Kinemage of the C-alpha trace (Angstrom):
@kinemage 1
@onewidth
@group {chain A} dominant
@subgroup {mainchain}
@vectorlist {calphas} color= white
{ca unk a 1} P 0.000 0.000 0.000
{ca unk a 2} L 2.688 2.482 0.968
{ca unk a 3} L 4.778 2.332 -2.258
{ca unk a 4} L 1.561 2.603 -4.283
{ca unk a 5} L 0.512 5.724 -2.402
{ca unk a 6} L 3.938 7.287 -2.769
{ca unk a 7} L 3.824 6.871 -6.520
{ca unk a 8} L 0.641 8.958 -6.629
{ca unk a 9} L 2.242 12.122 -5.211
{ca unk a 10} L 4.086 13.528 -8.240
{ca unk a 11} L 1.146 12.658 -10.504
{ca unk a 12} L -1.433 14.478 -8.379
{ca unk a 13} L -2.701 17.132 -10.870
{ca unk a 14} L -2.823 14.575 -13.683
{ca unk a 15} L -4.808 12.170 -11.500
{ca unk a 16} L -7.343 14.861 -10.631
{ca unk a 17} L -8.022 15.472 -14.318
{ca unk a 18} L -8.181 11.718 -14.892
{ca unk a 19} L -10.642 11.314 -12.012
{ca unk a 20} L -13.129 13.731 -13.574
{ca unk a 21} L -12.849 11.998 -16.943
{ca unk a 22} L -13.229 8.532 -15.380
{ca unk a 23} L -16.314 9.612 -13.454
{ca unk a 24} L -17.822 11.065 -16.612
{ca unk a 25} L -16.970 8.047 -18.781
{ca unk a 26} L -18.113 5.446 -16.223
{ca unk a 27} L -21.231 6.697 -14.389
{ca unk a 28} L -21.414 3.511 -12.318
{ca unk a 29} L -17.950 4.250 -10.894
{ca unk a 30} L -19.030 7.791 -9.999
{ca unk a 31} L -22.185 6.480 -8.316
{ca unk a 32} L -20.108 4.030 -6.263
{ca unk a 33} L -17.738 6.800 -5.181
{ca unk a 34} L -20.481 9.297 -4.302
{ca unk a 35} L -21.194 7.946 -0.761
{ca unk a 36} L -17.468 8.285 0.021
{ca unk a 37} L -17.467 12.075 -0.495
{ca unk a 38} L -17.802 13.070 3.204
{ca unk a 39} L -14.982 10.676 4.138
{ca unk a 40} L -12.699 11.935 1.366
{ca unk a 41} L -13.311 15.587 2.354
{ca unk a 42} L -12.409 14.755 5.949
{ca unk a 43} L -9.217 12.962 4.846
{ca unk a 44} L -8.225 15.863 2.567
{ca unk a 45} L -8.664 18.474 5.308
{ca unk a 46} L -7.036 16.273 7.956
{ca unk a 47} L -4.077 15.382 5.760
{ca unk a 48} L -3.519 19.016 4.833
{ca unk a 49} L -3.603 20.058 8.499
{ca unk a 50} L -1.061 17.358 9.331
{ca unk a 51} L 1.342 18.321 6.549
{ca unk a 52} L 1.243 22.123 6.856
{ca unk a 53} L 3.940 23.762 8.966
{ca unk a 54} L 2.153 25.243 11.996
{ca unk a 55} L 4.669 28.095 12.168
{ca unk a 56} L 3.867 29.037 8.566
{ca unk a 57} L 0.161 29.061 9.429
{ca unk a 58} L 0.782 31.320 12.433
{ca unk a 59} L 2.891 33.642 10.288
{ca unk a 60} L 0.082 33.868 7.713
{ca unk a 61} L -2.477 34.607 10.443
{ca unk a 62} L -0.358 37.515 11.667
{ca unk a 63} L -0.471 39.195 8.242
{ca unk a 64} L -3.679 41.263 7.918
{ca unk a 65} L -3.452 41.104 4.129
{ca unk a 66} L -3.878 37.318 4.344
{ca unk a 67} L -6.031 36.910 7.449
{ca unk a 68} L -8.445 39.833 6.897
{ca unk a 69} L -8.209 41.370 3.428
{ca unk a 70} L -7.949 38.191 1.338
{ca unk a 71} L -10.902 36.360 3.000
{ca unk a 72} L -12.978 39.530 2.492
{ca unk a 73} L -12.029 39.583 -1.192
{ca unk a 74} L -12.850 35.881 -1.540
{ca unk a 75} L -16.191 35.924 0.277
{ca unk a 76} L -17.545 39.422 -0.436
{ca unk a 77} L -15.780 41.236 -3.276
{ca unk a 78} L -15.686 38.312 -5.730
{ca unk a 79} L -19.408 37.425 -5.519
{ca unk a 80} L -20.398 41.096 -5.822
{ca unk a 81} L -18.157 41.627 -8.858
{ca unk a 82} L -19.375 38.419 -10.509
{ca unk a 83} L -22.975 39.443 -9.836
{ca unk a 84} L -22.352 42.842 -11.421
{ca unk a 85} L -20.700 41.174 -14.433
{ca unk a 86} L -23.640 38.791 -14.860
{ca unk a 87} L -26.055 41.733 -14.844
{ca unk a 88} L -23.918 43.675 -17.331
{ca unk a 89} L -23.816 40.665 -19.680
{ca unk a 90} L -27.597 40.226 -19.387
{ca unk a 91} L -27.320 36.591 -18.372
{ca unk a 92} L -30.508 34.719 -17.622
{ca unk a 93} L -31.400 35.466 -13.962
{ca unk a 94} L -31.292 31.769 -13.023
{ca unk a 95} L -27.771 31.329 -14.406
{ca unk a 96} L -26.550 34.646 -13.014
{ca unk a 97} L -27.759 33.608 -9.552
{ca unk a 98} L -26.094 30.191 -9.868
{ca unk a 99} L -22.766 31.842 -10.718
{ca unk a 100} L -23.018 34.250 -7.774
{ca unk a 101} L -23.883 31.436 -5.362
{ca unk a 102} L -21.011 29.282 -6.642
{ca unk a 103} L -18.544 32.136 -6.105
{ca unk a 104} L -20.033 32.914 -2.686
{ca unk a 105} L -18.832 29.497 -1.469
{ca unk a 106} L -15.564 29.342 0.497
{ca unk a 107} L -12.454 28.010 -1.251
{ca unk a 108} L -12.488 24.307 -2.047
{ca unk a 109} L -11.425 22.071 0.847
{ca unk a 110} L -8.799 20.476 -1.378
{ca unk a 111} L -7.232 23.725 -2.615
{ca unk a 112} L -4.419 23.704 -0.061
{ca unk a 113} L -3.630 20.091 -0.926
{ca unk a 114} L -3.667 20.819 -4.684
{ca unk a 115} L -1.376 23.807 -4.176
{ca unk a 116} L 1.067 21.635 -2.239
{ca unk a 117} L 1.013 19.135 -5.122
{ca unk a 118} L 2.110 21.961 -7.398
{ca unk a 119} L 5.110 22.606 -5.140
{ca unk a 120} L 3.683 25.862 -3.739
{ca unk a 121} L 3.055 27.041 -0.162
{ca unk a 122} L -0.062 25.440 1.293
{ca unk a 123} L -0.185 27.527 4.491
{ca unk a 124} L -1.839 30.574 2.889
{ca unk a 125} L -4.729 28.690 1.224
{ca unk a 126} L -5.319 26.717 4.426
{ca unk a 127} L -5.599 29.916 6.492
{ca unk a 128} L -7.803 31.669 3.925
{ca unk a 129} L -10.038 28.606 3.536
{ca unk a 130} L -10.633 28.215 7.276
{ca unk a 131} L -11.298 31.944 7.773
{ca unk a 132} L -13.596 32.004 4.732
{ca unk a 133} L -15.558 29.117 6.224
{ca unk a 134} L -16.005 31.207 9.363
{ca unk a 135} L -17.466 34.020 7.226
{ca unk a 136} L -19.640 31.712 5.070
{ca unk a 137} L -22.642 31.367 7.469
{ca unk a 138} L -22.977 35.172 7.337
{ca unk a 139} L -22.072 36.043 3.748
{ca unk a 140} L -23.653 33.129 1.838
{ca unk a 141} L -27.231 33.590 3.194
{ca unk a 142} L -26.991 37.370 2.681
{ca unk a 143} L -25.823 37.011 -0.931
{ca unk a 144} L -28.437 34.318 -1.667
{ca unk a 145} L -31.181 36.574 -0.334
{ca unk a 146} L -29.891 39.716 -1.990
{ca unk a 147} L -29.360 38.304 -5.493
{ca unk a 148} L -32.123 35.719 -5.631
{ca unk a 149} L -34.459 35.982 -2.664
{ca unk a 150} L -33.398 32.510 -1.529
{ca unk a 151} L -33.245 31.412 2.098
{ca unk a 152} L -30.238 29.463 3.365
{ca unk a 153} L -30.033 28.445 7.004
{ca unk a 154} L -26.993 30.141 8.521
{ca unk a 155} L -27.146 27.790 11.520
{ca unk a 156} L -27.184 24.656 9.367
{ca unk a 157} L -24.297 25.957 7.277
{ca unk a 158} L -22.293 26.869 10.394
{ca unk a 159} L -22.866 23.429 11.929
{ca unk a 160} L -21.696 21.631 8.779
{ca unk a 161} L -18.549 23.724 8.593
{ca unk a 162} L -17.843 23.387 12.317
{ca unk a 163} L -18.205 19.604 12.081
{ca unk a 164} L -15.841 19.413 9.104
{ca unk a 165} L -13.122 21.733 10.390
{ca unk a 166} L -13.516 20.962 14.090
{ca unk a 167} L -13.294 17.191 13.741
{ca unk a 168} L -10.279 17.385 11.412
{ca unk a 169} L -8.491 19.870 13.659
{ca unk a 170} L -9.190 17.715 16.715
{ca unk a 171} L -7.724 14.586 15.119
{ca unk a 172} L -4.758 16.564 13.750
{ca unk a 173} L -4.045 17.971 17.226
{ca unk a 174} L -4.068 14.503 18.783
{ca unk a 175} L -1.798 13.064 16.084
{ca unk a 176} L 0.691 15.931 16.376
{ca unk a 177} L 0.689 15.655 20.160
{ca unk a 178} L 0.984 11.882 20.538
{ca unk a 179} L 2.519 10.664 17.265
{ca unk a 180} L 4.685 13.542 16.040
{ca unk a 181} L 7.722 11.338 15.365
{ca unk a 182} L 5.661 8.825 13.380
{ca unk a 183} L 4.096 11.667 11.395
{ca unk a 184} L 7.531 13.048 10.543
{ca unk a 185} L 8.747 9.634 9.426
{ca unk a 186} L 5.683 8.827 7.289
{ca unk a 187} L 4.717 12.250 5.959
{ca unk a 188} L 4.929 11.061 2.356
{ca unk a 189} L 2.267 8.435 3.102
{ca unk a 190} L -0.028 11.221 4.299
{ca unk a 191} L 0.617 13.066 1.026
{ca unk a 192} L -0.241 9.932 -0.950
{ca unk a 193} L -3.442 9.462 1.039
{ca unk a 194} L -4.482 13.055 0.259
{ca unk a 195} L -3.947 12.483 -3.460
{ca unk a 196} L -5.904 9.214 -3.339
{ca unk a 197} L -8.764 10.933 -1.494
{ca unk a 198} L -8.779 13.766 -4.042
{ca unk a 199} L -8.922 11.230 -6.880
{ca unk a 200} L -11.934 9.453 -5.357
{ca unk a 201} L -13.598 12.804 -4.679
{ca unk a 202} L -13.022 13.942 -8.282
{ca unk a 203} L -14.663 10.741 -9.570
{ca unk a 204} L -17.578 11.150 -7.134
{ca unk a 205} L -18.334 14.724 -8.262
{ca unk a 206} L -19.321 13.353 -11.670
{ca unk a 207} L -22.211 11.262 -10.269
{ca unk a 208} L -25.286 11.992 -12.387
{ca unk a 209} L -23.482 14.499 -14.604
{ca unk a 210} L -23.451 12.391 -17.755
{ca unk a 211} L -27.233 12.004 -17.572
{ca unk a 212} L -27.652 15.755 -17.049
{ca unk a 213} L -25.497 16.492 -20.089
{ca unk a 214} L -27.403 13.999 -22.227
{ca unk a 215} L -30.737 15.490 -21.152
{ca unk a 216} L -29.846 18.983 -22.439
{ca unk a 217} L -26.553 19.153 -24.320
{ca unk a 218} L -26.917 22.831 -25.268
{ca unk a 219} L -27.583 23.926 -21.689
{ca unk a 220} L -24.726 21.729 -20.436
{ca unk a 221} L -22.269 23.279 -22.898
{ca unk a 222} L -23.379 26.782 -21.874
{ca unk a 223} L -22.933 25.975 -18.178
{ca unk a 224} L -19.561 24.381 -18.856
{ca unk a 225} L -18.369 27.396 -20.820
{ca unk a 226} L -19.524 29.798 -18.118
{ca unk a 227} L -17.905 27.677 -15.383
{ca unk a 228} L -14.515 27.687 -17.122
{ca unk a 229} L -14.798 31.394 -17.971
{ca unk a 230} L -15.630 32.370 -14.388
{ca unk a 231} L -12.931 30.182 -12.827
{ca unk a 232} L -10.230 31.316 -15.256
{ca unk a 233} L -11.260 34.978 -14.890
{ca unk a 234} L -11.012 34.802 -11.094
{ca unk a 235} L -7.678 32.968 -11.236
{ca unk a 236} L -6.316 35.456 -13.759
{ca unk a 237} L -7.498 38.399 -11.649
{ca unk a 238} L -5.776 36.990 -8.588
{ca unk a 239} L -2.581 36.232 -10.493
{ca unk a 240} L -2.403 39.559 -12.332
{ca unk a 241} L -3.762 42.131 -9.897
{ca unk a 242} L -2.205 40.955 -6.623
{ca unk a 243} L 1.523 41.337 -5.874
{ca unk a 244} L 4.072 38.611 -5.186
{ca unk a 245} L 6.113 35.963 -6.933
{ca unk a 246} L 4.638 33.764 -9.658
{ca unk a 247} L 3.999 30.989 -7.134
{ca unk a 248} L 2.249 33.361 -4.726
{ca unk a 249} L 0.093 34.849 -7.470
{ca unk a 250} L -0.889 31.419 -8.799
{ca unk a 251} L -1.787 30.411 -5.243
{ca unk a 252} L -4.082 33.409 -4.810
{ca unk a 253} L -5.623 32.677 -8.198
{ca unk a 254} L -6.484 29.109 -7.208
{ca unk a 255} L -7.987 30.327 -3.927
{ca unk a 256} L -10.229 32.772 -5.785
{ca unk a 257} L -11.223 30.387 -8.579
{ca unk a 258} L -11.757 27.009 -6.878
{ca unk a 259} L -14.787 27.061 -4.578
{ca unk a 260} L -16.539 24.492 -2.376
{ca unk a 261} L -19.682 24.718 -4.498
{ca unk a 262} L -21.057 21.492 -3.047
{ca unk a 263} L -21.443 23.216 0.319
{ca unk a 264} L -23.776 25.883 -1.070
{ca unk a 265} L -25.494 23.325 -3.313
{ca unk a 266} L -26.349 21.072 -0.374
{ca unk a 267} L -27.451 24.074 1.728
{ca unk a 268} L -29.911 25.130 -1.006
{ca unk a 269} L -31.487 21.691 -1.192
{ca unk a 270} L -34.719 21.745 -3.193
{ca unk a 271} L -34.356 25.493 -3.790
{ca unk a 272} L -31.674 24.758 -6.403
{ca unk a 273} L -33.382 24.533 -9.803
{ca unk a 274} L -32.236 21.927 -12.381
{ca unk a 275} L -30.398 24.649 -14.364
{ca unk a 276} L -28.620 25.879 -11.225
{ca unk a 277} L -27.698 22.296 -10.318
{ca unk a 278} L -26.306 21.801 -13.824
{ca unk a 279} L -24.095 24.878 -13.432
{ca unk a 280} L -22.918 23.774 -9.978
{ca unk a 281} L -21.948 20.420 -11.470
{ca unk a 282} L -20.119 22.139 -14.345
{ca unk a 283} L -17.918 24.053 -11.875
{ca unk a 284} L -16.190 20.800 -10.949
{ca unk a 285} L -14.525 20.514 -14.360
{ca unk a 286} L -12.249 23.585 -14.116
{ca unk a 287} L -11.472 22.789 -10.464
{ca unk a 288} L -9.977 19.417 -11.397
{ca unk a 289} L -8.719 20.051 -14.930
{ca unk a 290} L -6.970 23.434 -14.603
{ca unk a 291} L -4.321 22.372 -12.020
{ca unk a 292} L -2.773 20.160 -14.713
{ca unk a 293} L -2.350 23.218 -16.964
{ca unk a 294} L -0.938 25.254 -14.080
{ca unk a 295} L 1.552 22.456 -13.376
{ca unk a 296} L 2.713 22.698 -17.001
{ca unk a 297} L 3.089 26.493 -16.686
{ca unk a 298} L 5.160 26.178 -13.523
{ca unk a 299} L 7.341 23.504 -15.115
{ca unk a 300} L 8.039 25.695 -18.146
{ca unk a 301} L 8.844 28.751 -16.033
{ca unk a 302} L 11.184 26.641 -13.878
{ca unk a 303} L 13.031 25.371 -16.973
{ca unk a 304} L 13.317 28.908 -18.385
{ca unk a 305} L 14.782 30.142 -15.095
{ca unk a 306} L 17.558 27.551 -15.154
{ca unk a 307} L 20.834 28.737 -16.756
């Protein structure tokens, strides 16, 4: 098991893209993986907490630009700007609302892990993700009500987030306290487990998607195009407008672009129309396909920098 897991680590971004394609090509596989989603999310968050340097996290928390300004940009500025853009482009109200709600979600739980796969600093996305999840029970219901008159239970959302983050942090604390030496010796196994969990999660996100695409190909292609456009636009904005090295700017871009849409989707429940659900599903494609392109970009820049 251990050598197999270790071999997954350098292929992480490629495996994420493969997972989406496998889930789409084999619906039965996606349906089998779907019940494992809560477990994989827990493993991803736990593994990331175990592998991130606590001193780096503390350092990030002490920087107001990362602990205050960036979460505000992620959870407030981005949804408002996307909502304004949707209105300016005269998008159908249902689609415009779906886009706003998707961007109102906190960063994806696996973003920090994906960023570490790319060889970048995972402390910043971990801090921003946790702080954004703290803001979510306030900002998400307000944005849903403002843009679409929808009601989302702030208490239910807060409880889900507290259960996810609290349980993972509790287990991570116990492991660090009582098995620190074992963790240091087998850290690569933790990395491999994260990649494996991300792969299963990527497959699971495609459950039911093939049927939705077949039911309305034109609508599916529109949602897919909008999902890629929105994700790429947010990543580009983060990478171009914010200061820092290439790695830091790519990190911010991934934080802005990749959102935990499933959290908002599940909170909406029956209030999510079929067209909104189709868009939410489409957002999974850029989340799992774009890291492979970013990996290629980083590799090329690294080669160009070498004498």
